[in-house]
Backbone bond lengths (Angstrom), bond angles and torsions (degrees), N, CA, C in turn:
res aa  C-N    CA-C-N  psi(-1)  N-CA   C-N-CA  omega(-1)  CA-C   N-CA-C  phi
1 X - - - 1.494 - - 1.470 113.15 -
2 X 1.274 117.97 139.27 1.418 119.89 178.20 1.540 108.95 -105.62
3 X 1.335 116.09 127.20 1.438 124.91 -175.94 1.505 110.32 -109.27
4 X 1.325 117.19 134.07 1.480 126.29 167.27 1.502 109.47 -124.88
5 X 1.337 115.74 140.46 1.448 119.00 -173.99 1.532 109.72 -149.68
6 X 1.268 112.38 158.71 1.550 121.27 176.53 1.485 107.81 -153.99
7 X 1.345 113.08 161.24 1.475 119.02 -178.12 1.483 109.69 -146.06
8 X 1.322 113.65 158.82 1.510 122.17 179.26 1.548 106.56 -150.21
9 X 1.312 114.21 149.42 1.495 120.86 -179.84 1.504 107.87 -150.40
10 X 1.318 117.20 150.93 1.468 121.11 175.77 1.511 106.74 -154.22
11 X 1.369 113.78 144.58 1.457 123.18 -176.92 1.539 111.54 -66.85
12 X 1.366 115.75 -22.85 1.391 117.11 -177.53 1.545 114.38 89.40
13 X 1.328 117.06 -175.60 1.538 119.54 -176.72 1.461 112.77 -96.58
14 X 1.318 120.50 -9.20 1.502 121.76 -172.72 1.545 112.81 -113.71
15 X 1.309 117.46 -46.52 1.397 121.32 -177.20 1.551 111.23 -73.56
16 X 1.387 116.16 154.15 1.401 120.41 176.80 1.520 111.27 -96.70
17 X 1.309 118.45 -26.34 1.456 122.32 179.71 1.509 111.63 -116.83
18 X 1.335 117.06 150.40 1.465 119.84 172.78 1.492 108.24 -95.35
19 X 1.289 118.95 110.35 1.457 122.11 174.78 1.461 118.90 -97.15
20 X 1.395 114.68 5.24 1.454 121.55 167.69 1.482 112.61 -76.16
21 X 1.318 113.91 153.35 1.513 120.59 173.96 1.470 108.49 -148.15
22 X 1.340 118.79 141.16 1.485 120.43 -175.43 1.501 108.24 -131.10
23 X 1.307 114.19 156.36 1.500 123.34 170.76 1.474 113.04 -122.84
24 X 1.299 118.43 125.31 1.455 126.46 166.01 1.536 109.60 -113.99
25 X 1.273 116.37 92.67 1.478 123.01 -174.58 1.499 109.70 -100.59
26 X 1.305 114.45 -163.76 1.468 119.86 173.12 1.467 111.73 -89.60
27 X 1.279 119.98 -30.46 1.447 122.33 -179.07 1.569 115.57 -130.59
28 X 1.390 113.56 -11.01 1.413 119.75 178.83 1.472 111.19 -126.56
29 X 1.350 114.77 137.58 1.449 121.43 -177.81 1.579 109.13 -135.51
30 X 1.301 116.01 133.50 1.470 113.79 -166.25 1.575 111.09 -158.02
31 X 1.337 117.12 158.14 1.363 124.55 171.78 1.578 108.88 -133.59
32 X 1.302 116.03 136.99 1.484 124.28 179.18 1.490 108.01 -127.60
33 X 1.313 118.63 129.32 1.483 125.23 176.97 1.436 109.38 -114.96
34 X 1.352 117.39 108.55 1.412 122.77 -174.07 1.501 116.17 -84.01
35 X 1.294 117.06 159.18 1.494 119.68 177.44 1.526 105.42 -148.23
36 X 1.317 114.43 158.08 1.468 119.97 177.81 1.464 114.00 140.25
37 X 1.338 119.00 -5.39 1.409 120.04 173.85 1.543 112.00 83.73
38 X 1.343 116.96 153.53 1.445 125.68 -176.68 1.593 110.70 53.23
39 X 1.341 114.09 -125.13 1.455 117.08 178.91 1.542 112.85 -93.44
40 X 1.359 113.34 -3.59 1.467 116.48 -167.15 1.584 112.59 -66.82
41 X 1.316 114.90 -39.39 1.452 120.52 175.67 1.525 113.18 -61.05
42 X 1.273 115.93 -43.39 1.456 121.98 176.94 1.523 108.67 -60.52
43 X 1.282 118.72 -43.78 1.478 123.68 179.53 1.568 110.53 -63.92
44 X 1.315 116.03 -44.96 1.435 118.87 -179.40 1.494 112.38 -60.38
45 X 1.346 117.86 -48.93 1.457 120.96 -177.60 1.545 109.73 -64.76
46 X 1.367 117.05 -36.48 1.461 118.63 177.66 1.471 110.36 -66.19
47 X 1.240 120.95 -41.26 1.487 124.63 177.85 1.574 110.26 -58.77
48 X 1.286 113.92 -42.76 1.542 118.17 178.81 1.502 109.62 -62.56
49 X 1.301 114.98 -45.79 1.513 117.32 -176.96 1.475 109.81 -72.17
50 X 1.358 122.63 -30.37 1.449 122.77 174.99 1.551 112.11 -64.11
51 X 1.289 118.08 -37.84 1.439 124.46 178.72 1.583 107.35 -69.91
52 X 1.273 119.14 -38.46 1.482 122.10 -179.91 1.515 108.85 -73.55
53 X 1.360 116.53 -30.59 1.513 118.59 178.35 1.529 106.35 -67.14
54 X 1.292 118.76 -39.41 1.463 119.86 177.12 1.560 110.38 -64.16
55 X 1.330 115.86 -36.94 1.444 118.39 173.48 1.473 113.68 -58.55
56 X 1.361 114.38 -40.86 1.479 120.30 -178.12 1.510 111.04 -63.06
57 X 1.338 116.89 -28.42 1.494 122.08 -178.80 1.525 110.37 -87.49
58 X 1.286 119.39 -7.80 1.463 122.24 -178.67 1.494 112.07 -75.48
59 X 1.357 119.30 122.85 1.460 119.15 179.14 1.511 113.03 -68.47
60 X 1.270 119.70 153.60 1.527 123.26 179.05 1.469 112.68 39.81
61 X 1.280 114.16 56.99 1.551 120.10 176.27 1.513 110.75 -60.38
62 X 1.288 114.58 139.91 1.484 124.25 176.07 1.569 110.68 -117.94
63 X 1.304 116.54 167.38 1.420 120.20 -175.74 1.550 108.12 -58.88
64 X 1.344 120.11 -41.26 1.395 123.24 -179.70 1.501 113.48 -59.21
65 X 1.305 117.23 -30.76 1.545 122.58 -179.81 1.568 108.36 -62.97
66 X 1.354 114.83 -34.18 1.491 116.34 -177.77 1.548 105.99 -67.08
67 X 1.293 119.92 -47.87 1.483 118.89 176.15 1.473 114.99 -57.75
68 X 1.380 116.19 -39.37 1.465 117.66 -179.90 1.506 110.49 -68.57
69 X 1.322 123.33 -36.36 1.384 125.45 179.22 1.536 111.95 -61.50
70 X 1.360 116.01 -41.87 1.413 122.63 175.62 1.510 113.13 -64.35
71 X 1.370 116.12 -38.52 1.473 120.45 178.39 1.548 108.10 -67.14
72 X 1.313 117.94 -38.12 1.434 121.56 178.55 1.571 112.03 -61.75
73 X 1.319 110.04 -41.57 1.514 117.61 176.11 1.500 112.17 -60.02
74 X 1.298 114.74 -46.81 1.453 121.39 177.92 1.509 113.97 -61.47
75 X 1.345 117.69 -43.92 1.393 116.76 173.73 1.468 115.99 -67.26
76 X 1.275 118.67 -28.95 1.506 121.45 178.14 1.543 111.05 -68.54
77 X 1.369 117.75 -33.91 1.364 122.79 176.17 1.524 113.30 -70.51
78 X 1.314 114.02 -39.68 1.453 118.49 178.08 1.535 111.13 -63.93
79 X 1.357 113.94 -44.46 1.468 119.11 178.79 1.484 111.91 -64.39
80 X 1.326 118.84 -35.60 1.426 118.90 177.19 1.511 113.47 -69.40
81 X 1.321 116.76 -37.42 1.421 121.34 176.65 1.490 113.86 -70.18
82 X 1.311 118.66 -25.95 1.467 125.90 177.73 1.530 110.62 -71.01
83 X 1.313 117.23 -30.13 1.474 121.82 -177.83 1.589 114.15 -97.19
84 X 1.366 112.82 -19.22 1.477 117.34 177.80 1.455 107.75 -133.01
85 X 1.360 117.50 110.31 1.505 122.91 -179.57 1.513 110.92 -57.46
86 X 1.296 120.48 -31.32 1.437 124.95 -177.42 1.503 113.16 -64.97
87 X 1.430 117.09 -19.35 1.369 122.64 -177.92 1.535 113.96 -109.29
88 X 1.325 114.99 7.26 1.498 117.16 176.79 1.478 110.31 -69.32
89 X 1.329 117.72 140.35 1.418 122.43 -179.59 1.518 113.00 82.64
90 X 1.269 119.87 1.51 1.447 121.31 175.10 1.566 109.90 -67.02
91 X 1.302 116.70 158.01 1.468 124.32 -177.55 1.492 113.66 -162.28
92 X 1.260 116.25 176.42 1.395 120.38 177.70 1.529 110.81 -161.13
93 X 1.280 115.53 157.49 1.494 120.68 165.79 1.562 106.39 -86.23
94 X 1.293 115.78 167.54 1.381 122.03 176.08 1.520 109.89 -155.68
95 X 1.323 120.37 119.75 1.465 121.08 -176.35 1.584 107.56 -146.03
96 X 1.239 118.09 148.82 1.476 121.32 -175.65 1.502 112.94 170.11
97 X 1.343 109.78 -169.34 1.490 115.44 -178.12 1.595 103.05 -134.54
98 X 1.307 117.01 143.89 1.449 123.38 177.63 1.559 107.11 -132.54
99 X 1.336 116.46 136.23 1.411 120.78 172.32 1.479 108.19 -79.82
100 X 1.362 115.72 124.64 1.485 118.07 -175.41 1.571 107.83 -134.35
101 X 1.290 115.56 160.59 1.463 123.40 178.01 1.471 111.32 -88.15
102 X 1.269 120.14 125.45 1.463 124.54 173.40 1.527 107.63 -128.70
103 X 1.333 116.51 108.95 1.416 122.74 -178.32 1.514 115.14 50.53
104 X 1.406 114.17 42.09 1.409 122.66 -177.21 1.446 116.46 74.58
105 X 1.241 119.72 9.42 1.522 121.65 176.01 1.513 109.47 -119.02
106 X 1.308 114.77 144.63 1.453 122.84 179.31 1.545 109.15 -73.97
107 X 1.412 115.80 129.38 1.438 120.10 174.32 1.485 106.72 -138.55
108 X 1.290 116.44 158.58 1.460 127.75 166.88 1.508 110.05 -81.83
109 X 1.367 112.99 130.96 1.442 117.60 164.43 1.575 108.26 -107.70
110 X 1.277 116.58 111.51 1.493 119.45 178.11 1.552 105.31 -91.11
111 X 1.365 113.65 129.01 1.457 118.26 -172.17 1.570 105.12 -126.88
112 X 1.359 114.42 152.12 1.462 118.41 178.34 1.524 110.07 -159.42
113 X 1.295 114.19 134.53 1.475 123.52 162.54 1.501 107.50 -138.24
114 X 1.313 116.44 120.48 1.491 120.04 -176.64 1.467 114.18 109.06
115 X 1.321 115.49 -158.87 1.497 122.28 -175.57 1.542 114.74 -111.78
116 X 1.358 118.50 7.06 1.415 118.72 167.73 1.515 106.02 -75.19
117 X 1.346 114.24 160.46 1.499 118.29 -165.81 1.564 112.46 -130.76
118 X 1.372 111.53 157.66 1.461 121.04 171.46 1.594 105.93 -123.85
119 X 1.332 113.23 125.98 1.461 121.77 172.48 1.559 110.50 -113.35
120 X 1.273 112.45 153.10 1.509 115.65 171.88 1.566 108.94 -132.92
121 X 1.374 110.84 130.29 1.495 117.63 179.37 1.509 105.15 -105.87
122 X 1.318 117.37 124.85 1.514 119.21 177.17 1.467 108.21 -149.46
123 X 1.324 116.34 131.89 1.482 121.79 -176.06 1.452 112.90 52.62
124 X 1.342 117.88 38.67 1.424 122.23 176.89 1.530 117.06 79.57
125 X 1.342 118.13 -4.37 1.478 124.44 179.93 1.523 111.40 -98.73
126 X 1.273 122.31 129.46 1.417 125.69 173.17 1.569 112.86 -97.48
127 X 1.296 113.72 122.45 1.473 117.71 177.01 1.511 111.06 -121.32
128 X 1.310 115.52 139.60 1.444 120.88 175.17 1.577 107.49 -87.97
129 X 1.283 115.60 125.73 1.516 120.76 -173.87 1.556 111.71 -96.50
130 X 1.309 115.31 -11.27 1.458 116.48 -173.28 1.559 107.21 -122.30
131 X 1.285 115.49 157.00 1.484 125.04 172.58 1.503 111.12 -107.62
132 X 1.298 117.19 130.87 1.465 123.26 178.78 1.550 110.32 -66.42
133 X 1.333 114.14 127.19 1.433 119.20 175.17 1.570 110.35 -97.14
134 X 1.370 113.16 75.02 1.428 118.53 -174.45 1.530 110.38 -158.29
135 X 1.350 114.69 159.71 1.488 121.45 171.19 1.489 103.40 -127.52
136 X 1.250 115.29 113.72 1.520 119.15 -172.72 1.479 104.37 66.76
137 X 1.376 114.54 -123.79 1.442 122.52 178.44 1.546 111.56 -106.22
138 X 1.299 116.97 14.29 1.423 121.00 -176.35 1.570 107.30 -101.22
139 X 1.351 119.54 124.99 1.423 120.68 -178.14 1.548 111.76 -76.53
140 X 1.241 116.26 136.66 1.485 118.34 173.28 1.504 112.97 -99.22
141 X 1.302 118.98 -13.72 1.470 126.82 173.28 1.506 110.92 -137.66
142 X 1.328 116.89 135.30 1.463 119.27 172.45 1.533 110.68 -160.82
143 X 1.288 118.68 167.05 1.444 121.61 172.79 1.538 105.45 -85.68
144 X 1.372 114.65 153.51 1.458 120.22 -179.53 1.554 114.81 103.92
145 X 1.311 111.93 12.91 1.529 116.98 178.44 1.524 107.46 -107.42
146 X 1.389 112.89 161.71 1.447 117.49 -175.75 1.529 114.39 -59.64
147 X 1.319 119.81 -36.37 1.395 124.40 177.81 1.516 107.14 -117.33
148 X 1.366 116.54 109.94 1.496 119.08 -178.53 1.460 112.85 -54.04
149 X 1.286 121.36 127.77 1.529 121.89 170.55 1.432 112.04 -68.62
150 X 1.276 119.48 154.19 1.472 124.24 177.75 1.521 105.30 -73.64
151 X 1.337 113.77 128.18 1.431 115.60 172.74 1.544 115.41 -73.87
152 X 1.321 120.54 148.42 1.460 119.74 166.97 1.489 108.00 -69.35
153 X 1.335 116.29 138.13 1.463 124.71 177.64 1.512 110.50 -132.72
154 X 1.313 113.00 129.47 1.504 116.36 179.77 1.581 100.10 -129.08
155 X 1.307 116.47 125.83 1.473 125.63 177.33 1.452 110.54 -106.11
156 X 1.383 116.59 130.46 1.431 119.28 -173.60 1.608 108.18 -153.78
157 X 1.353 115.34 142.93 1.399 114.09 176.16 1.581 114.52 -70.77
158 X 1.286 116.18 149.16 1.512 117.06 178.66 1.515 112.26 -72.31
159 X 1.334 118.90 157.29 1.396 122.48 -178.30 1.592 108.73 -140.25
160 X 1.296 114.38 129.65 1.403 118.02 178.55 1.597 110.38 -59.29
161 X 1.383 113.64 134.30 1.443 114.51 179.56 1.489 115.14 97.00
162 X 1.330 116.48 -10.27 1.496 118.38 178.79 1.536 111.65 -81.35
163 X 1.298 115.38 151.42 1.461 119.79 176.64 1.485 110.27 -135.12
164 X 1.349 115.40 135.89 1.400 124.16 -177.52 1.502 113.84 -109.81
165 X 1.300 114.12 145.55 1.533 118.08 174.78 1.507 103.36 -130.07
166 X 1.362 114.48 128.26 1.444 123.39 168.72 1.535 105.41 -112.36
167 X 1.358 117.00 135.24 1.430 118.66 -178.87 1.489 111.61 -155.04
168 X 1.348 113.67 156.78 1.508 122.28 175.73 1.505 109.98 -83.39
169 X 1.360 117.41 165.10 1.450 118.96 -177.01 1.491 111.95 -71.95
170 X 1.296 118.29 -13.75 1.483 119.41 170.29 1.467 116.06 -56.97
171 X 1.403 113.67 -25.51 1.484 118.43 177.32 1.530 111.36 -91.60
172 X 1.356 114.30 -40.52 1.528 112.89 -177.38 1.514 113.03 -78.92
173 X 1.409 117.47 -14.84 1.416 115.56 174.34 1.552 112.10 -76.15
174 X 1.310 114.21 -17.46 1.534 116.46 -177.52 1.543 110.13 -102.73
175 X 1.310 120.52 -28.80 1.429 128.08 -173.10 1.487 111.24 -115.37
176 X 1.294 119.10 127.11 1.545 118.63 173.01 1.506 110.81 -84.92
177 X 1.304 115.38 169.72 1.485 121.13 -173.25 1.523 111.58 -59.94
178 X 1.296 117.95 -33.22 1.463 120.40 -178.76 1.561 109.78 -64.52
179 X 1.246 115.86 -45.12 1.545 118.61 177.45 1.530 109.30 -67.05
180 X 1.263 119.73 -40.45 1.484 119.94 176.99 1.511 111.74 -59.69
181 X 1.358 117.48 -42.08 1.452 121.58 -178.87 1.520 108.32 -68.37
182 X 1.340 116.39 -36.41 1.513 118.43 -179.30 1.463 109.48 -62.01
183 X 1.342 121.01 -42.88 1.449 123.27 -175.73 1.497 108.43 -72.38
184 X 1.335 119.37 -46.92 1.441 122.60 -176.96 1.540 112.21 -64.00
185 X 1.359 117.64 -29.12 1.397 120.77 -178.17 1.535 114.40 -81.63
186 X 1.330 114.76 -21.76 1.478 120.57 -172.20 1.476 115.13 -106.49
187 X 1.320 122.32 -15.47 1.413 127.14 -178.06 1.505 111.03 -111.10
188 X 1.315 117.84 112.53 1.473 116.76 -169.41 1.555 112.33 -81.49
189 X 1.290 121.99 -31.65 1.458 120.70 -176.38 1.531 110.55 -81.98
190 X 1.283 120.10 126.11 1.515 123.12 -174.32 1.483 111.08 -55.03
191 X 1.332 117.97 -49.88 1.486 118.33 -177.00 1.534 113.86 -63.17
192 X 1.277 114.66 -37.26 1.452 117.71 174.43 1.566 116.20 -68.99
193 X 1.327 113.82 -36.27 1.433 115.52 171.90 1.512 114.36 -66.09
194 X 1.362 115.00 -38.88 1.514 117.57 174.48 1.525 111.15 -61.40
195 X 1.304 116.22 -45.79 1.505 119.94 178.14 1.548 112.34 -54.85
196 X 1.368 112.13 -46.96 1.485 116.78 -175.67 1.508 111.18 -64.24
197 X 1.400 117.40 -40.94 1.403 120.15 179.91 1.537 112.36 -61.12
198 X 1.292 114.40 -45.16 1.492 120.85 -178.81 1.614 109.84 -65.77
199 X 1.295 111.31 -42.60 1.524 114.33 -178.87 1.522 109.71 -64.79
200 X 1.404 121.30 -37.65 1.406 122.06 175.18 1.490 112.25 -66.37
201 X 1.319 119.49 -38.28 1.496 122.85 177.39 1.544 110.59 -61.17
202 X 1.238 118.41 -44.92 1.479 123.36 178.59 1.493 110.26 -66.45
203 X 1.310 118.67 -40.96 1.516 119.20 -177.28 1.560 105.45 -75.46
204 X 1.270 122.66 -22.64 1.493 123.53 -179.64 1.523 112.71 -79.47
205 X 1.357 115.69 -8.92 1.520 119.71 -178.79 1.460 113.23 157.40
206 X 1.353 114.74 -37.88 1.517 119.46 179.62 1.485 112.50 50.08
207 X 1.333 119.11 45.87 1.473 120.73 -178.32 1.464 114.21 -74.97
208 X 1.344 117.21 -16.74 1.447 124.40 -179.15 1.458 109.55 -138.67
209 X 1.339 116.37 171.84 1.415 121.78 167.36 1.491 107.91 -60.77
210 X 1.318 115.84 144.07 1.533 121.74 -179.63 1.566 107.11 -130.82
211 X 1.373 112.24 126.12 1.470 120.32 179.21 1.465 110.31 -135.73
212 X 1.326 115.05 140.64 1.530 123.55 179.82 1.541 110.22 -134.49
213 X 1.231 116.77 137.07 1.535 121.57 167.50 1.567 103.71 -127.65
214 X 1.352 112.43 129.40 1.443 119.88 -179.42 1.560 107.58 -118.99
215 X 1.250 116.71 128.79 1.567 124.54 -176.65 1.474 106.43 -123.48
216 X 1.336 115.91 131.72 1.547 123.40 172.97 1.453 109.16 -113.11
217 X 1.303 115.34 144.15 1.484 124.27 -179.83 1.546 107.92 -116.93
218 X 1.378 114.76 124.81 1.414 116.81 176.83 1.583 109.77 -136.93
219 X 1.244 118.31 163.89 1.501 122.12 170.72 1.485 109.64 -92.10
220 X 1.325 117.58 124.40 1.527 120.61 179.51 1.516 109.05 -56.59
221 X 1.369 117.30 142.33 1.378 119.18 175.38 1.513 110.62 -86.01
């Protein structure tokens, strides 16, 4: 499979710091939305992405490697909080897709902890592949806790022509699924589509950091 991807992020109109972090790798694509105040949220999301970047560099990744990467991120946050009181209690969401080996065949592992989201556009239909772990705006699952919550994992074979969107809630709080589908269906280049989604989220209110990663799957000619 041939993958092309692009990403965009913006601090928005209200926040002073951007606590979102994103990964556009060769095999792993993700968004993490940090929380914890001051620089702690930014640190938490960066630690999650660092662990997922290591996963991206792991040969012959398997589904269990995704779980281990998230556990390593969780441990890194707890260790950081133990040495710096200002970072205690920091946490982050983590959502994305990773190409993994299942019985010798390439599959996507869609993973999620928190209320960032993964969408899939295929044959003109937009489907949300993740469930928000939140009540209102309060997270019920996140990284950075003493006992790592089990991530949601969905394993599926890749399909030529599919397009994925990973995004933070700063985007989905401002744009509904119909507008997201409209942009993803009409803008061919992944980076331009990500830019447009983030631009619209900021223009619609920009109450939070907004981040988008768009990934396209094609069969090499």
